[in-house]
C-alpha positions, -999 to 999 in steps of 0.1 A, spaced: -762 -156 289 -744 -149 260 -745 -142 224 -719 -147 194 -718 -115 172 -701 -114 138 -664 -116 143 -669 -146 171 -668 -124 201 -690 -134 231 -714 -106 246 -718 -117 280 -752 -99 293 -778 -105 317 -815 -94 323 -832 -81 352 -867 -70 362 -897 -66 334 -914 -35 316 -898 -10 295 -865 -20 285 -834 2 289 -798 -11 278 -766 0 305 -736 5 288 -703 8 312 -676 30 310 -637 18 305 -625 -12 324 -656 -16 339 -678 -48 342 -715 -47 334 -720 -59 372 -711 -23 382 -746 -14 374 -761 -38 393 -756 -23 436 -778 5 427 -789 14 392 -803 -16 385 -825 -20 416 -838 14 413 -846 13 375 -864 -23 381 -881 -8 410 -899 18 387 -909 -8 361 -879 -11 335 -864 -42 322 -830 -36 324 -797 -54 303 -768 -54 314 -734 -67 297 -695 -69 297 -679 -44 268 -650 -62 248 -617 -61 265 -633 -67 299 -627 -104 307 -589 -117 296 -605 -141 284 -634 -126 260 -621 -136 229 -621 -105 216 -604 -100 181 -575 -73 186 -572 -37 178 -609 -35 180 -629 -4 179 -659 16 193 -679 8 162 -675 -27 170 -684 -23 204 -717 0 192 -721 -35 169 -721 -55 201 -750 -32 215 -770 -33 186 -765 -71 179 -776 -75 215 -810 -54 212 -816 -75 181 -813 -105 197 -835 -97 228 -863 -80 202 -864 -46 224 -856 -19 199 -863 10 197 -854 13 235 -834 35 257 -797 34 259 -777 47 290 -738 49 287 -713 63 310 -680 78 301 -666 50 273 -703 38 274 -715 70 266 -692 73 233 -702 38 225 -741 51 230 -742 81 207 -724 59 177 -752 34 181 -774 59 179 -757 72 149 -754 41 131 -787 25 143 -809 51 150 -840 23 145 -826 7 177 -828 36 200 -858 56 214 -838 76 239 -801 83 248 -787 91 285 -749 101 278 -736 103 315 -698 117 319 -699 123 281 -668 139 260 -670 142 222 -633 146 216 -602 142 232 -584 175 246 -549 181 253 -549 168 292 -572 135 283 -547 132 252 -516 132 276 -530 111 300 -536 84 275 -503 88 260 -487 89 290 -507 54 301 -495 37 270 -458 41 276 -462 25 313 -475 -4 290 -448 -3 267 -425 -3 292 -441 -34 307 -445 -9 342 -471 -23 365 -482 5 391 -482 -14 427 -521 -13 439 -518 7 466 -504 35 444 -528 25 416 -557 31 442 -547 67 452 -542 74 418 -581 61 409 -596 79 440 -579 113 427 -592 106 393 -627 92 400 -644 110 428 -652 143 438 -630 165 461 -662 160 488 -656 123 489 -618 126 494 -616 156 524 -638 128 548 -610 106 558 -635 76 561 -647 79 531 -616 81 516 -602 50 532 -635 31 520 -624 40 483 -592 35 482 -597 0 497 -625 -2 469 -597 8 445 -569 -16 455 -590 -49 458 -604 -41 422 -567 -31 408 -576 -64 385 -598 -39 363 -565 -20 351 -559 -52 330 -592 -39 310 -586 -3 308 -554 -14 292 -574 -34 266 -594 -8 256 -564 22 260 -563 17 217 -598 36 219 -581 66 228 -573 97 222 -608 102 212 -612 118 174 -635 148 173 -669 134 167 -690 168 180 -700 176 143 -713 137 136 -730 143 167 -748 166 150 -764 137 130 -779 122 164 -818 124 159 -830 107 190 -842 125 223 -805 128 242 -802 141 280 -763 145 287 -759 148 321 -721 156 340 -706 156 374 -693 191 385 -662 177 399 -653 154 372 -614 155 360 -614 130 335 -650 146 314 -654 177 331 -689 195 327 -678 215 297 -670 184 277 -704 174 282 -716 204 276 -702 203 242 -718 168 237 -753 182 246 -748 217 220 -738 192 196 -771 170 197 -804 186 182 -826 191 211 -801 178 237 -808 184 272 -777 190 295 -777 189 334 -748 192 360 -750 171 395 -732 193 418 -703 175 442 -698 143 420 -667 130 403 -664 105 373 -684 76 389 -709 98 404 -736 71 399 -715 51 425 -707 82 451 -740 94 453 -761 71 433 -800 83 447 -792 113 435 -779 99 400 -806 73 398 -836 101 404 -818 123 372 -819 89 352 -850 81 360 -863 118 350 -843 112 317 -859 82 310 -896 93 319 -898 115 287 -889 85 266 -911 65 241 -925 37 253 -904 6 235 -914 -30 233 -909 -52 261 -887 -83 263 -903 -109 250 -895 -146 267 -862 -144 261 -855 -157 299 -861 -119 323 -836 -124 352 -812 -143 331 -779 -138 343 -748 -138 317 -722 -163 316 -682 -156 327 
């Protein structure tokens, strides 16, 4: 299913299960479908109604106006929550999704009952800034890296050292990233959102309960970045899971799902979704 938001952008979404609502926000270049392999089944089994969707820039034909901002993306989530009538509800984000979730909590706190921010940062550091600028130069020169090379880079950036010291696991990851090389176009569309300005001072205004979850081997958003975010948000709790990289929710979903469910259990109970079609699938 989909809704049209204020500037004509179509938000494609899917609702799964029934119970206490939770909205999942994916990171850079990722489709909301990425949650459905591991997180959605676990959350539904635990009694949650799960809303997933595609961020702006994910689909080449998503009709995103150019130069969209994180504020636009937070407004999209707000519109979706209001459309479904599920606010205030728990909101979970990873990477860019955490940034969107934090801005949603600042701009529309009445729609959020609890935040879980995975692989989060509150500002770009020197290394992440250099990476974004270097990738921008590739875009400007029209250079598209071969899928096989891009897959190697993605394994080094996205998964843990533990994963790529195992040859069989490494080969699996390489094949997966090579097959999904098309996602690079989505990441390119969202490149304008970076470098990230320093939002740590603003995060002191987040008034909803928050749990920040980092992965020990994450080279893109290392635990120090997550600790900064948790330190800025009043009352936020902080957790590091060992042996996982930036996409820890795919590397070891059982461990991450347990941490996620523990964090959500302390959330106040929002209203369940009304007859808006639980189980409906978003359109392409």
